[in-house]
Backbone as a chain_set.jsonl record, in Angstrom:
{"seq": "MAVNPVSMAALVLIYLAATLIIGYIGYKKTKNAEDYLVAGRDSHPVIIAFSYGATFISTSAIIGFGGSAATMGMGLIWLTVLNIGLGILLAFVLFGKKTREIGQRFPQSPFRT", "coords": {"N": [[0.766, -1.073, -0.026], [0.638, 2.151, -0.941], [1.663, 5.264, 0.357], [0.125, 7.91, 0.218], [1.484, 11.076, -0.419], [0.337, 13.673, -0.001], [-1.252, 13.38, 2.071], [0.414, 12.203, 4.129], [2.115, 14.664, 4.387], [0.341, 16.305, 5.39], [-0.299, 15.01, 8.193], [2.246, 15.312, 9.307], [2.264, 18.132, 9.264], [0.011, 18.779, 11.171], [1.064, 17.477, 13.299], [3.464, 18.837, 13.819], [2.325, 21.5, 14.275], [0.714, 20.973, 16.734], [2.813, 20.214, 18.326], [4.137, 22.343, 18.661], [2.133, 24.327, 19.71], [1.608, 23.035, 22.192], [4.422, 23.327, 23.261], [4.345, 25.986, 23.593], [2.339, 26.593, 25.279], [3.135, 25.369, 27.617], [5.566, 26.959, 28.008], [4.556, 29.489, 28.549], [3.484, 28.869, 30.966], [5.507, 28.483, 32.698], [7.472, 30.023, 35.034], [9.59, 30.106, 36.53], [12.851, 28.482, 37.638], [12.114, 26.286, 39.172], [9.496, 25.757, 38.308], [9.977, 24.912, 35.747], [12.094, 22.516, 36.409], [10.775, 20.8, 37.942], [8.142, 20.737, 37.705], [6.72, 22.763, 39.301], [6.328, 21.6, 41.477], [3.827, 20.503, 41.35], [2.792, 18.424, 40.314], [0.858, 15.617, 39.226], [0.616, 12.49, 41.003], [0.404, 10.252, 39.368], [1.454, 10.893, 36.851], [3.993, 11.545, 37.561], [4.716, 8.798, 38.225], [4.786, 7.702, 35.806], [6.663, 9.239, 34.441], [8.996, 8.388, 35.837], [8.945, 5.552, 35.485], [9.482, 5.606, 32.742], [12.082, 6.727, 32.615], [13.411, 4.668, 34.077], [12.989, 2.545, 32.352], [14.215, 3.183, 29.968], [16.809, 3.889, 30.794], [17.687, 1.41, 31.888], [17.534, -0.179, 29.596], [19.105, 0.773, 27.772], [21.771, 1.307, 29.058], [23.284, -1.477, 29.929], [21.28, -3.556, 30.666], [20.342, -4.754, 28.342], [22.817, -5.573, 27.045], [23.585, -7.339, 28.98], [21.555, -9.34, 28.969], [22.079, -10.07, 26.428], [24.469, -11.493, 26.573], [23.827, -13.562, 28.362], [22.302, -14.983, 26.224], [19.697, -14.407, 26.213], [16.696, -13.917, 24.611], [14.987, -11.101, 22.615], [12.271, -11.116, 23.351], [12.337, -12.121, 26.062], [14.248, -10.264, 27.215], [12.328, -7.785, 27.124], [10.134, -8.841, 28.661], [11.449, -9.026, 31.283], [12.554, -6.724, 31.471], [10.399, -4.762, 31.436], [8.239, -6.103, 32.978], [9.279, -7.215, 35.406], [11.355, -5.243, 36.067], [10.079, -2.84, 36.261], [8.099, -3.693, 38.252], [9.939, -4.267, 40.528], [11.162, -1.409, 40.613], [8.77, 0.145, 41.059], [7.445, -1.023, 43.656], [9.399, -1.673, 45.441], [11.215, 0.56, 45.536], [9.549, 3.025, 45.129], [8.073, 4.135, 47.282], [10.28, 4.917, 48.987], [11.569, 6.494, 47.141], [10.003, 8.652, 46.721], [9.662, 9.578, 49.478], [12.402, 10.767, 49.749], [12.444, 12.611, 48.063], [10.463, 14.383, 48.908], [11.605, 15.187, 51.309], [13.606, 17.062, 50.408], [14.56, 20.585, 50.214], [12.632, 23.348, 49.343], [13.245, 24.794, 46.142], [16.139, 26.907, 45.868], [16.157, 28.723, 43.568], [13.64, 29.922, 43.544], [11.625, 32.419, 42.686]], "CA": [[0.134, 0.037, -0.172], [1.375, 3.141, -1.139], [1.634, 6.442, 1.252], [-0.234, 9.472, -0.053], [2.36, 12.323, 0.201], [-0.435, 14.584, 0.596], [-1.763, 12.968, 3.594], [1.852, 12.164, 5.019], [2.437, 16.121, 4.803], [-0.664, 17.029, 6.375], [-0.174, 14.631, 9.371], [3.222, 15.926, 9.68], [2.084, 19.601, 9.717], [-0.687, 18.727, 12.315], [1.997, 16.907, 14.628], [4.285, 19.983, 14.169], [1.624, 22.51, 15.065], [0.398, 20.503, 18.246], [3.966, 20.264, 19.323], [4.135, 23.982, 18.785], [1.14, 24.78, 20.74], [1.913, 22.399, 23.693], [5.259, 23.989, 23.923], [4.022, 27.585, 23.731], [1.293, 26.594, 26.606], [4.219, 25.087, 28.83], [6.412, 28.272, 28.095], [3.865, 30.791, 29.066], [3.279, 28.565, 32.292], [7.115, 28.314, 33.421], [7.779, 31.295, 35.393], [10.959, 30.012, 37.293], [13.486, 27.403, 37.36], [11.263, 25.179, 39.693], [8.473, 25.181, 37.379], [10.75, 24.071, 34.548], [12.715, 21.351, 36.691], [9.878, 19.875, 38.742], [6.629, 21.326, 37.33], [6.223, 23.613, 40.07], [5.932, 20.688, 42.683], [2.349, 20.342, 41.356], [2.291, 17.165, 39.155], [-0.058, 14.441, 39.641], [1.54, 11.329, 41.232], [0.599, 9.144, 38.125], [2.323, 11.445, 35.857], [5.417, 11.204, 38.069], [5.012, 7.438, 38.135], [5.041, 7.514, 34.328], [7.899, 9.588, 34.196], [9.756, 7.451, 36.725], [8.942, 4.268, 34.66], [9.806, 5.753, 31.456], [13.55, 6.78, 32.995], [14.102, 3.487, 34.465], [13.137, 1.548, 31.265], [15.192, 3.8, 28.98], [18.149, 3.404, 31.4], [18.076, 0.128, 31.94], [17.761, -0.894, 28.24], [20.605, 1.383, 27.216], [22.872, 0.755, 30.005], [23.666, -2.61, 30.59], [20.373, -4.782, 30.711], [20.468, -5.164, 26.956], [23.973, -6.413, 27.065], [23.594, -8.496, 30.006], [20.677, -10.181, 28.431], [22.677, -10.751, 25.173], [25.674, -12.233, 27.019], [23.338, -14.725, 28.635], [21.81, -15.63, 25.358], [18.283, -14.195, 26.238], [16.094, -13.332, 23.168], [14.246, -9.951, 22.876], [10.945, -11.01, 24.236], [12.811, -12.111, 27.596], [14.657, -8.798, 27.691], [11.355, -7.059, 27.423], [9.414, -9.393, 29.902], [12.04, -8.875, 32.323], [12.788, -5.324, 31.749], [9.04, -4.064, 31.867], [7.645, -6.933, 34.044], [10.133, -7.359, 36.861], [11.994, -4.119, 36.572], [9.077, -2.03, 36.659], [7.608, -4.315, 39.73], [10.716, -3.75, 41.612], [11.089, -0.106, 40.794], [7.654, 1.038, 42.12], [7.159, -1.607, 44.9], [10.644, -1.46, 46.397], [11.913, 1.789, 45.486], [8.839, 3.968, 44.836], [7.817, 4.969, 48.375], [11.536, 5.594, 49.337], [12.021, 7.668, 46.299], [8.839, 9.818, 47.229], [10.038, 10.164, 50.78], [13.633, 11.432, 49.729], [11.993, 13.808, 47.326], [9.71, 15.372, 49.834], [12.611, 15.75, 52.223], [14.355, 18.028, 49.874], [13.675, 21.889, 50.394], [12.411, 24.232, 48.149], [14.454, 25.198, 45.329], [16.951, 28.135, 45.801], [15.806, 29.429, 42.511], [12.313, 30.485, 43.414], [11.759, 34.158, 42.395]], "C": [[0.932, 1.332, -0.145], [0.98, 4.478, -0.194], [1.12, 7.48, 0.391], [0.79, 10.398, 0.397], [1.534, 13.313, 0.677], [-1.003, 14.54, 2.101], [-0.678, 12.905, 4.7], [2.181, 13.628, 5.337], [1.474, 16.752, 5.751], [-0.304, 16.441, 7.882], [1.179, 15.257, 10.078], [3.157, 17.481, 10.291], [1.328, 19.62, 10.912], [0.058, 18.322, 13.597], [2.868, 18.273, 14.849], [3.516, 21.167, 14.945], [1.138, 22.017, 16.572], [1.559, 20.53, 19.008], [4.377, 21.627, 19.657], [3.396, 24.597, 20.012], [1.335, 24.195, 22.064], [3.08, 23.133, 24.231], [5.31, 25.482, 24.334], [3.34, 27.444, 24.976], [2.405, 26.453, 27.77], [5.274, 26.529, 28.843], [5.9, 29.419, 28.949], [3.48, 30.312, 30.707], [4.389, 28.575, 33.284], [7.371, 29.695, 33.723], [9.164, 31.334, 36.254], [11.678, 28.598, 37.093], [12.79, 25.976, 37.982], [10.146, 24.802, 38.804], [9.024, 24.457, 36.217], [11.289, 22.487, 35.137], [11.462, 20.326, 37.398], [8.548, 20.236, 38.514], [6.175, 21.897, 38.265], [5.644, 22.884, 41.34], [4.386, 20.563, 42.482], [1.648, 19.495, 40.334], [1.705, 16.213, 39.941], [0.752, 13.089, 39.747], [1.463, 10.278, 39.865], [1.467, 9.684, 37.103], [3.943, 11.279, 36.424], [5.799, 9.789, 37.808], [5.298, 7.153, 36.49], [6.336, 7.825, 34.056], [9.072, 8.774, 34.879], [9.937, 6.137, 35.935], [9.688, 4.437, 33.509], [11.623, 6.084, 31.404], [14.041, 5.506, 33.331], [13.971, 2.592, 33.194], [14.187, 2.012, 30.219], [16.469, 3.587, 29.538], [18.584, 2.354, 31.211], [18.271, -0.681, 30.827], [18.852, -0.448, 27.6], [21.603, 0.966, 27.961], [22.993, -0.471, 30.508], [22.804, -3.91, 30.569], [20.313, -5.391, 29.489], [21.737, -5.976, 26.801], [24.138, -7.588, 27.91], [22.758, -9.522, 29.582], [21.262, -10.834, 27.168], [23.622, -11.783, 25.696], [25.039, -13.701, 27.582], [22.299, -15.632, 27.662], [20.141, -15.456, 25.278], [17.903, -13.603, 24.937], [15.299, -11.975, 23.537], [12.969, -10.001, 23.678], [11.443, -11.259, 25.822], [13.241, -10.938, 28.137], [13.279, -7.936, 28.106], [10.239, -7.517, 28.565], [10.12, -8.839, 31.013], [12.291, -7.513, 32.652], [11.342, -4.606, 32.334], [8.336, -4.763, 33.019], [8.285, -6.649, 35.367], [10.854, -6.136, 37.07], [10.98, -2.918, 37.056], [8.424, -2.292, 38.124], [8.597, -3.763, 40.722], [10.992, -2.456, 41.964], [10.212, 0.352, 41.579], [7.435, 0.282, 43.484], [8.229, -1.467, 45.776], [11.168, -0.169, 46.396], [11.009, 3.197, 45.607], [8.609, 4.786, 46.084], [9.006, 5.513, 48.808], [11.831, 6.736, 48.603], [11.286, 9.073, 46.751], [9.431, 10.621, 48.526], [11.279, 11.121, 50.574], [13.101, 12.673, 49.021], [11.303, 14.925, 48.049], [10.556, 15.797, 50.815], [13.484, 16.883, 51.82], [13.652, 19.44, 50.069], [13.485, 22.328, 49.291], [13.346, 24.626, 47.457], [14.887, 26.758, 45.711], [16.627, 29.038, 44.953], [14.567, 30.03, 42.419], [12.569, 31.884, 43.238], [10.321, 34.415, 42.792]], "O": [[1.834, 1.493, 0.677], [-0.235, 4.639, -0.074], [2.018, 7.976, -0.289], [0.97, 10.508, 1.61], [1.861, 13.886, 1.717], [-1.126, 15.412, 2.96], [-0.769, 13.376, 5.834], [2.517, 13.884, 6.493], [1.74, 17.528, 6.669], [-0.034, 17.262, 8.759], [1.167, 15.64, 11.247], [3.695, 17.942, 11.298], [1.748, 20.355, 11.806], [-0.24, 18.726, 14.721], [2.951, 18.751, 15.98], [3.932, 21.691, 15.977], [1.246, 22.807, 17.509], [1.507, 20.81, 20.206], [4.868, 21.981, 20.729], [3.876, 25.173, 20.989], [1.212, 24.926, 23.047], [3.035, 23.583, 25.376], [6.061, 26.029, 25.141], [3.731, 28.203, 25.864], [2.534, 27.273, 28.68], [5.63, 26.975, 29.934], [6.52, 30.096, 29.77], [3.225, 31.153, 31.569], [4.218, 28.661, 34.5], [7.488, 30.521, 32.818], [9.723, 32.378, 36.592], [11.135, 27.694, 36.458], [12.88, 24.867, 37.455], [9.888, 23.619, 38.579], [8.484, 23.435, 35.793], [11.012, 21.452, 34.53], [11.46, 19.109, 37.215], [7.776, 19.9, 39.412], [4.965, 21.693, 38.358], [4.767, 23.337, 42.075], [3.696, 20.522, 43.501], [0.574, 19.616, 39.744], [1.972, 15.999, 41.123], [1.419, 12.635, 38.817], [2.435, 9.633, 39.473], [2.213, 8.916, 36.497], [4.889, 10.932, 35.716], [6.88, 9.477, 37.307], [6.112, 6.292, 36.157], [7.126, 7.027, 33.554], [10.102, 8.609, 34.227], [11.073, 5.695, 35.768], [10.505, 3.577, 33.182], [12.335, 5.784, 30.446], [15.141, 5.199, 32.872], [14.931, 1.848, 32.991], [14.941, 1.197, 29.687], [17.312, 3.085, 28.795], [19.601, 2.099, 30.566], [18.97, -1.693, 30.861], [19.538, -1.195, 26.903], [22.388, 0.172, 27.445], [22.775, -0.553, 31.717], [23.277, -5.043, 30.487], [20.227, -6.619, 29.491], [21.603, -7.129, 26.392], [24.723, -8.623, 27.592], [23.157, -10.668, 29.787], [20.98, -11.995, 26.873], [23.546, -12.925, 25.244], [25.58, -14.779, 27.335], [21.663, -16.619, 28.032], [19.416, -16.121, 24.538], [18.661, -12.902, 24.268], [14.994, -11.784, 24.714], [12.634, -9.147, 24.498], [10.928, -10.596, 26.722], [12.856, -10.503, 29.223], [13.149, -7.472, 29.239], [9.595, -6.708, 29.232], [9.455, -8.139, 31.776], [12.281, -7.086, 33.807], [11.233, -4.042, 33.422], [7.876, -4.099, 33.948], [7.806, -5.93, 36.244], [11.05, -5.844, 38.25], [11.137, -2.23, 38.064], [8.246, -1.418, 38.973], [8.271, -2.964, 41.6], [11.102, -2.104, 43.138], [10.5, 0.903, 42.642], [7.239, 1.001, 44.463], [7.972, -1.121, 46.929], [11.631, 0.196, 47.476], [11.483, 4.249, 46.036], [8.877, 5.988, 46.069], [8.922, 6.711, 49.076], [12.246, 7.783, 49.1], [11.779, 10.167, 47.027], [9.624, 11.832, 48.633], [11.259, 12.207, 51.154], [13.391, 13.769, 49.502], [11.502, 16.125, 47.857], [10.275, 16.901, 51.282], [14.045, 17.595, 52.654], [12.425, 19.541, 50.094], [14.015, 21.882, 48.273], [14.409, 24.867, 48.028], [14.058, 27.661, 45.824], [16.715, 30.21, 45.319], [14.27, 30.643, 41.393], [13.604, 32.443, 43.601], [9.868, 35.559, 42.764]]}, "num_chains": 1, "name": "protein.A"}
């Protein structure tokens, strides 16, 4: 099935417009360094959990877990199952509460204006 170039161009333009609009809204809401770095400490816990999970997955997939799995002869499906299934479970269950506690102990940003 051939891709229609006009449809593809329209989709790319819609994507770019949405990205620019979201970026502009974020720019207008950012007043200081704390807003930029930690979303003004006003993020929903689910958003923080997804961010934590995405960071864990990308870090463990890029740094070491893939290489370790390959040296043990594991296939891609086992890498995925262990990384997402076991890795996320361990990260959230064992380290999630402690990570939140540590984050709450940090003082407010000295960069506040």
